[in-house]
C-alpha positions in Angstrom: 18.2 -2.3 70.2 18.3 0.4 72.7 18.7 3.1 70.0 15.7 1.8 68.1 13.6 1.8 71.3 14.7 5.4 72.1 13.9 6.5 68.6 10.5 4.9 68.8 9.8 6.5 72.1 10.9 9.9 70.9 8.5 9.6 67.9 5.6 8.6 70.3 6.5 11.6 72.5 6.6 13.9 69.6 3.2 12.6 68.4 1.6 13.0 71.9 3.1 16.4 72.3 1.8 17.5 68.9 -1.7 16.3 69.7 -1.7 18.0 73.1 -0.5 21.3 71.5 -3.1 21.0 68.8 -5.9 20.5 71.3 -4.6 23.4 73.4 -4.6 25.8 70.4 -8.1 24.6 69.4 -9.3 25.5 72.8 -8.1 29.1 72.2 -10.0 29.5 69.0 -13.0 31.8 69.0 -15.6 30.3 66.8 -18.1 32.4 64.9 -21.7 32.4 66.0 -24.4 30.8 63.8 -25.5 34.3 62.7 -22.0 35.4 61.7 -21.5 32.3 59.7 -24.8 32.7 57.9 -24.2 36.5 57.2 -20.6 35.9 56.0 -21.7 33.0 53.7 -24.4 35.3 52.2 -21.7 38.0 51.6 -19.3 35.5 49.9 -22.1 34.1 47.7 -23.2 37.6 46.7 -19.7 38.8 45.9 -19.0 35.7 43.9 -22.2 36.2 41.9 -21.3 39.9 41.3 -17.9 38.9 40.1 -19.3 36.1 37.9 -21.7 38.6 36.3 -18.9 41.0 35.6 -16.6 38.3 34.1 -19.6 37.0 32.0 -20.2 40.5 30.7 -16.6 41.2 29.8 -16.3 37.8 28.1 -19.4 38.4 26.1 -18.2 41.8 25.1 -14.9 40.5 24.0 -16.4 37.6 22.1 -18.7 40.1 20.3 -15.8 42.4 19.5 -13.7 39.5 18.2 -16.4 37.9 16.0 -17.1 41.4 14.6 -13.5 41.9 13.8 -13.2 38.4 12.2 -16.3 39.0 10.1 -15.0 42.5 9.1 -11.7 41.0 7.9 -13.2 38.0 6.2 
């Protein structure tokens, strides 16, 4: 039974060590300010909308060209 107990203690020690290391690393993180978060969120949404418009335009153009080609052949 000593082996099982040692293994169990090692697992508990590993878990405790992992939690301590995680907390230590989280203390080192420099979190963004509220203004930075809002500004970067606006940038991400704007870029996403621009890319969406570009993809929609390209898709519409290819659909138009495809249907024109199909109607030309038929």
